[in-house]
N, C-alpha and C positions, 0 to 999 in steps of 0.2 A: 569560735573565737574570732574577734574582729581582726581585720588585716592590720590596723594600727597597733594593736596590742601584740600581735605576732611579730611585727617589725621592730618594736621598741622593747621587748622583753629581754632581760639579761639572762645569761646562763645561770643554772641553778646555784653553783658555787659562789659566783659573784653576787647573786641576789641575796644569798644567806649572809655573806660577809658584809654587804652593805646594810642589811637589816640589823646585824649585830652592832655595826658601827653606829647606826641610828639609835639603838638602845643605849650604848655607852655615851653618846653625845647628849641624849635626853637626860640621863642620870647626872652627868656633870653639870649641865645647865640648871637642872632643878636644884642641885646641891648648892650652887653659887647663889641662886635666888633665895632659897630658904634660909641661908645663913644670915641674911640681912632683914628678915621679916620678923616683926614682933607682934603684930596685930593678927588676931584670928580672922578678922573680916578680910584682910588682904590675903591671908592664906586661903580662905574659902574661895575668894575671887580667882586666885591663882589656880586652885584646883579645877574650878569650872573652865577656865581658859585652857588648861592642860587637857581636860576631857574633850572640849570642842576641837582642839588641835588634833587629837588622836582620831576622833570621828572624821574630820576633814581629810586626814591622811588616808584613812581606810576607804573613804568615798572617792577621792579624786586621784590618789596615787596607787596604793595597794595595801591590802590588809597585812601583807607580809612585813611591812615597815610599821604599821600602826600597833600591832600586838606587842613587839618588844619595846616600842616607845612608851606605850601605856604602862607596861609592867615596870619599866625603869623609872618612870615618873612616880608610881605608887611606892616603889622601894625607897626612892630618895625622900619622899614625904614621910615615910615611916622612920627612916634613919635620922633625918636631920630636923624633924619638927615634932614628932610625937615622942614623949618621954618613955623610957630613957633614951636620950639622943646620943648619937655617935659624934665624936669630935670631927670637926671639919679638917680632915687630913686624908692623905692617901691611905686607903684601908690596909689593914694588916693582912697576913696570909689567909687566916680563917674567913675574915669578911670578904676578901677578894674572891675566894673560892665561892662563897655564897652568891656574890654579885654575878660571877661568870655563869654559875648554874642557873640563876634566875634569867639571865639574858639568853642563854642557850635554849632554855625551855620556852622563853618568849618567841625566839626565832623559829623554833620547831613548830610551836603552836600557830604562829603567823603563817608559816609556809603551808601547814596543813589547811588552815582556813583559806589561804589564797588559792590553794589547789582546788579546794571544794568550790570556792566562788568561781574560779575559772571554768571548772567543769559545768557548773550551772549556767554560766554565761555562754559557754560553747554549745551546750545542749539547746539553749534558747535561740542562739544564733543559727545553729544547724536547722532547728525546726522552722525558723523564719526563712532560711535559705531554701529549704525543701519546699515550703509552701509557695514561695515566690517562683521557684523553678517549676513546680507543678502548674502554677497559673500560666507561666510563660509557655510551657510545653503544651498546655491545653489550648492556648490561643493558636499556637502553630498547628496543632492537630486539627483544630477547627478549619483552618485554611486548607489543610490537606483534604479534609472531607468535602469542603465546598468546591474543590477543584479550581481554585483561582488561577489566573494566568501565571506562568512560571516566573516571569520577571518580578511580579509583585510578591509572589511567595518567597523567592530567594531573598529579596530585599527585607522582607519582614523577619525571616530567620536571622539574618545578620544583625538587625536592630534589636531583636529580642535577646539574642545571645550576648551582644555587647552591653546592653543595659543590665542584664541579670548578673553577669560575671564581674562587673566592676573593672572592666578592662578599658584600654584606650582605643581599641579598634578591632573589628572582625571583618575578615574577607573570605568569600566563598569563590573557589576557582575550580575549573573542570580540566581534567587531563584529556589530551587529544593526541591520538597516534602514539602514545607512550613517550613523546618527545617534547610536547608543547603544553603550556599552561594557559588556559583561556579564562579571562576575568568574567565572573558571573554576577556577583553582588558584593556590596561593601557598606559598612557602617563605621564611623569613627567620630571621636570628639574633635572639636575645632582645633586645628593646628597639630593634630596627632596622626595624620594620614601619611603613609609612605607614598612615593610616586605612583601614579596610576599607570596601568597598562591594559591593553586589550588582549594581547597575545605575546607570550615570551617563552624562551627555551627553558626546559627543566634541566638544570645543570648544577654541578658542584655538590656542596654539602648543605644546601638550603633545607629548610623544613619541608617544603613541597617535594624536593627531590628525595629526601630520606623517607617521607611518608610513602611515596610511590615505590621506592625500592623495598622497604620493609613491610609495608601494609599495616603498620602500627602507629600509635600516637608518638609524636616526636616533640622534644622540648630543646630549645637553644636559649641559654641565658646569657650568652656573650656573642653578640653579632659583629664585633669590631673587625674580625678577620674575614667576614663573609661579605663579598661584594656581588650583589645581584640587583636587577631592576627594582626588586621589592624593597631593598634597604638603602639604595643609593639616595643620599641626601636626607636620611631619616636617622635619628638617634634612638634606636630601639635597644631596650635593655633586656627584654625577655619575649620570646615568641614560642607559641605552642600550636602544633598542627595535628589534626585528627582526620583520618581517612573517611571518605564517604564511599561506602561499598554498596553497589547495586548488582544483584544477581551474581555474587561472588566475583565481581569485577571492580577494580579501583576506579570509580567514576571521577572522583575529585578530592578536594581537601578543604576543610574549614579551619582557618587560621585566626588566632587571637594574639594580640601583642600589647606590650606595656612599654611606655617611654620613661617610667620612673623607677622601676625596680622589678625583681622577679615576680612572676605571676604565682598565685596561690597553688599549692601542690595538687589540689583537687580539680584544677582547671581542665585537665585532660578528660577526667571522668564526666564532668558536667557538660563539656562540649559534645561528648558522645551521644547524649540524649538528643541533641539537635541534629547531629549527623544521621541518626537513625530515622528521624522524621523526614529529613531531606531525602534519604534513600527511599523511604516509603512513598513520598510524593513523586519522586522520579519514577519509581516502579509503577505507581498508579497511572502516571502520565504515559509511560511507555505502554502499559496495558491498554489504555484508551486508544493510543495511536495504533497499536497492533490490531485491536478490535476494529477500529475504523478502516485500517488498511485491509483487513480480512474481508470486511463487508464490501469495500470498494472492489477488491479483487473478485469476490464472488459475483458482484453485479456485472463487472466487465466480462467475466467468463460466461455469465448467463446471456449477455447480449451477443457474444460471439457464438455461443451454442445455438441461440435462436436463429442467427444468420445462417449457420451451417445447416441446421435442420430445415431451413426454408429453401435449401438447394441453390444458394447464391453461387454465382460463377467464382471459380478460384481466384481470378485476378481481383475481383471486388472484395473477396474475403481477405486476401493478403493485405491490402491497404487498410481495411477496417481493423484487422488484428494488430497491425503495426501501430495504429493510432491508439487503440486501447492500452497496449503495452507501454507506449511512450508516456501517456498521461498517468497511468497507474504508478510507474516507477519514477516519475519526475525526470525522465531522460530528455536530452536535447534531440536525439535522433533514434528512431527504431526502424529496423530493416528486416524484411524477410528475404533471405538469400538462398538461391537454388544452386547446388553444385552441378557442374557439367563434367563430362568424362575427360576433357582435355586440360585439366588443371586450372580451369577458370570457373567462374560462376556468374549468375545473373541476378540482379536486384529485381524481384518480382513484386515487392510491396515496400513502401517507404512512408514514414511520417516524420515530420520535424517541426520544431518550434519556429515561430516567425523569426526571420532573419538568418536562418540556417538553410542553406541550399545544398541538398544532397542529391546527386544524380539518380533519377529513377530509371528503371528498365535498362540499366547499363551492365555490360559485361566487364568483369574485373578479374584480375588474377588472384588466386588463393595462394599467397606466399608470405614469407616473413613471419612476424609475430602477430598477435591479435587473436580475436575470438574465432574468426572463420577458420583460420589455419589450424588452431588448436583443437577445435571441435572436430574438424575433418580428420585429424590425426588420432584423436582419442575416442571420439564418439560419445563424450560425456559433457555435461554442463561445465562451464568455465567462467571465471571472473579474472579480469586483467586490468592493469594500469599501464600496459605497454602496447604501443601501436606502431612498432617499427616494421617497415616493409618496403619492397622495391616500388619504383614508380609504376603506376597502373594497377597496383594491388588494392584490395579493399581496406587493408590495414593502413596503407599510406594515405588513402582517402580520408579515413577517420583522423589520422595524424594531422592532415592539413586543416581539418575542422577545429583542431585544438582539443581533441578528446583526451580526458584524463582518467576516466573510469568506464569500464565496459563489462557487460555480461552477455553470455550466449548460451543457448540450449539447442541440442540437435533436434531436427524434425525427421522422424523415422517413419517410413511408409512401408508396411508389410515386410518389416525386417530389413529394409534397405535405407541407408542414410541418404535422405533426399536433399536436405538443406539445413539451414541454421537460422534461428531468430536471434537478432542482436539488438541490444539497447546500450547506448553510450551517453555519457554526460561530459560536459566541458568544464564544469565548475565543481560543485559538491559531488562527493562520491555517491554512487548508486546505493540504495538501501541494502542493509545486510540481508543475505539470502535472495538477492535479486535473481541469480541464476536458477535457483530452485523454483521461484515463483514463475519464471518463464516456462517451466515444463508443462504447467497446466494449459498454457496457450498453444504450445507446440503440439500437444496431444490433439487439440481441437483442429489445428491446421492439418495434421496428418489425417484426421477423420474427414475433413473437407476434401482433401486430395483423394482419399480412398473412395469417398462417395462420388466425387466427380469422375474418377476412373470407372466406377461401376455404372454411373449414368451414361458415360460415353460408350462403354461397352454395350449397354442395353440399347441405347439409341442406334449404335451401329448395327446391332443384331436386328432391330426392328426395321432399319433401312434396308438391310439385306433381304429380310422377309418380304417387305413391300416391293422391292425391286424384283425379287424372284417371282412374286405373284404377278406383277405387271408383265414380266417377260413371258410367263406361262400364258397369260391372257393373249398377248400378241401372237404367241406361237399357235394357240388354239384358233384364234381369229384367222391367222394365215392358213392354217390347215383346213379350216372350214371353207375359206374362200377358194383355196387352190384345189381342194379335194371334193368335198360333198357338194358345195355349190356348183362347181363346174360339171360334176356328173349329173346333177339334177337338171341343169340347163341343157346339157347334151341330150339327156333322156327326153326332155320336153320337145326339143327340136326334132329329135328322131320320131317321136310320136306324131308331131304335126306334119312331118315330111313323109318319109317313106312308109310308115305304118298306115297313115290315113289314106295315102294314095293307093295302097294295096288292098283297101277294103272294096269288095265287089259292089257294083252298082245295086241300089235297092236295099242295101243293109243300113237302113237309117238308124235302127236301134244301136247297132255296133258303132256307127259314127258318133251318135250322141254320147255313148259310154266313153269313147276315146276323148271326146271334147271335155267331158267331166274330169277324166283322169288328167288331161293337160291342165285344166283350170286348178285342180287340187295340187298338182305339182307346182304351179305358180304360187299358190298360197303357202305351200311348204317352203318354197324358196324364199318367199318374203319373210316368213317366220324365222328361217335360218339367218337371213340377213340381219333381222332385228337382234337375234341372239349374238351374232358376231359384232354388231354395232355396240351392244352392251358390254361385251368383253373388252373391246378397245375401240373407242369411238373414232371412226374415220374422219369425222368433221374436225376433231381436235388435232389429229395428225396432219390434216391438209390445210386447215385455215387458222389454227391457233385457238386460244382460249375464248376470245370474243366471239368468233364464229360458232364455236361449239355451244356456248351458253345461249346464243340466239336460237340455235337449232332446238335446244331443250325447251326454250320458251315457246317456240311455235308448236311443239308437240304437247305442251302442258294442257291438262284439262281445266286448269284455273287460269284466268287472265294474268299475265305477267307484265309488270312495268320494269324495264331494264335501265340501269345506270352503269354503263361499262366505260371505264377510263383506263384501259390497258391498250397500248399502241404497239408493243413489241412482243416478240416471242419470249417466253419464260422457260426456265429449266423444265424438262419433261416431268419429273416427279411433282413439281409445284403445280403445273397445269393439270395433271391428272387428279391431284388432291382437290384442287379448286373445282374441277369439272364434277367429280363425284359428290362433292359437297352440295353443289346446286342440284344435281340430279336426285340425290337422296332427299333433300329438303322438299323439292317439288313433288316427288312421289308421295312423301308423308303428308304433305298438305292436301293433295288430291284425295288420299285415302281417309284421313282422319280429321282434318281441321275444319271442314265445312266453311271454307273461306271464300270470299268474293274476289279478292285480288291478292297477288303476291308481288312484293318489291324485292328485286335482286340488285345488289350493288357490288360491283367488282372494281377495285382501284388499287393502285400502288401508292405507297407513302414511305419515303426514305428507302429503307431496305426491306420493307415488308409488303406483302400482298394481302389486302383485306377483302374478305368475302362475307357479305351480310345478306341473309334471306329472311324477310319478315312477311308474315301474313296477318290478316285481320280475323282469324278464325276463333274457335272456342278456347284455345289455349289448354293448359293443364297437361301438356305432353309428358309422357313417362320416358325419360331419357335412358333408363336402364331396361326397358321392357323388350327391346328388340335388338337383333344383332347388327342392323344397318348402322345406327348411330355409333354403337360401340366400335365396330370396325373402322368407321370413318374417323372417330376420335383417335384410335390407335395409329391410323395412317398419318393424320395431322401431327400428332406428337412425335412420331418417328422422324418426321422432317424438322423437328425443333420448333413446331408451331404451337399455337394456343387455340383451344376449342371450347366454346361455351354455348349453352342453350338457356334462354330465359323464356319461360312459358307460364305466366300466372293465369289462373282460371278466368275465362271470359275476357281476356285481354290480348289474345293472339300469341304467336310464338316467334321468337327471334333466334336465329342460329348465326353465330359470329365465329369466323375463323381468321386467324392471322398467321401467315406463313413467311418465313425468311426467304428472300429471293435467292440467296445462296444456299442451295440444298446441302445438307451434311454429306461429307465424303464417307465412303464406306471404309471401314477399318478391317484390315486383315487379321 
């Protein structure tokens, strides 16, 4: 049924009374006219005019009036023109009853015909409305499927709904924090738009407030007593609001209004079709955002895991993780904070957006509100919008930065609460579930710390082993020097002295045998000195690394070119490692390389000692074939150094060692 027909249709009783009155008036008018007509031609013309008038009434007014008018006209023609005619006077009782019966029957027939016509028109109108609605919804659904930008989609929804529903305006708004209404999109006819707003409070008994409160469609047909930014300065007659529900949450409201009269009763139902598509579009958009966020999170976790697996230093890992977390969550500051036993903590890793200066490697108190204190107290992830704390606390530092939203997750290493990872924002709230997403990164930080502790323990153990071996070497060398060597020297002197003097004259064979024994004792003593020198080189202890390397070069069977740029004494473990590197390399070159010359470079650079030994031999060295290089590699790595061998076939061999000048301390 058309809106005009609904608005102008009379109640059933009034309509039937008016139809009866139309029939009475038609009968009276026809009686007066027929009383003065004598010509059949005129009567025929009058009949045609009466027929056309009835048809016009049925076409342009209503068949409910046309049927009694037509029947009244025919009854008047029968009574006053066709013989036998009735006198032109008020009918008697019998004729009056007949007239009333005819007119009542005409009214009933007209009402039935009108009802049938209305149903037919309503069905046609409903079919057309459904078709138009389906077309409009299909256009909107196409936009949903295409994933058009949100602003364009919402504007299209408002325009489609407004055009289809024959209203004066449509507005889509979003609820925020349960207290505010944020404008999203709007369509209206010229001059029919209420005042615009970007953000307003949800208050009173407005349609938006009632929709938020009840979660159902709401209609207000009298806005005179409702004063809101939506109605101020606007003459609204009827307003309908329908909730937009996303994941069982009242996301927003779709509002339609009229400035001329009540909106049709089916407006709520028809608006629901659009809100469902809006909810689908929002759900799809959220799914895409969540999928993109998940992919970004996995990529960030993969980058952090790669760094942890590569054995990066904890300090480097902390800053890297803070940067990944800050960028992923859209935070302004991300911090890795280590708890200390005295109620304070230390910032060990920090990242911030440009323009935000957060103190790095600073000690701060853990007190007041905020994430650090809450995580320390509960040991669980936390989200907060409060950063109150005393001066010098990390909460107070965040408060000075203007933080409004924060999340933190504990870093637990081997069952012990080591620290907390914190992300804060100064403007928009952090994404929902930010504290849970931090947990994946804190697990990797804990893994990095555990790995670093394990590596430190392993390095300390290897340092102790190397130091113990060096100490044993020195003890053996000292024992040989002070014991066996001295006894051999004393024995040789005794043989050359008193024993040879006691040989009787003429005992040349005995003298020759004693001379051979003394010579062999000298050779044994020389061999023993070489063994002692290999255990702990005296040249290194007396003259330093440069002198010791020069001694090795003089003894080498292959010519050696030296480039030594070390002027000072270095820590003993470093000098020993460098010495044994050169010694092992020269020994291997002489045995296996078939080289003509060896280049030895020893130099310091910043905080490292570099030792490079290159030969021009056959190459193709097997770095895992013997224990010498393996032991040497262990010694270098135990000191925190790097060891590498490059030996392509027919291109010589290069052994490169880099050692930190500050040798690692032993750990107890």
